[in-house]
Phi, psi and omega in degrees: 000316183297320179287314183298320184248030182304321181288344180264008177268110181293334181219112184298339180275359182238157181265051180236149177232144177254093180203165180288141180305327180299323178293319179294317179299315180298320180290327182274343185308317180297341182260007181300137180269128180279136177288115181252017180240064179298140179088347182298315183300316180297317180294320182294321183277348183290152180295154179291145173281168177300319180297319179293320179296316178297318179298321179295317178298316180298316180298320178296316179298318179295320179296322178298323179293324185274332186225109181301334180295328178294316179297320179296319178298321179296318178299329179273005180063034175271143179277128181250130175061039181283000000 
């Protein structure tokens, strides 16, 4: 990017370019990363099973035993490890 758009940098000491977003998108397109994890989003967004919910509760209880700050956060009604 720095070499390709060197003339569009108003200040060489800063990481900014003065160009249309479409040009930047076109230049970056060949480096686009392909999503190789099909189904991950659906799995991630799905509701927790009872077993997963129980495991999360157990982990929180164990964390409270090991770290007093976790127990204090719970007392303040802060969400831990969401």
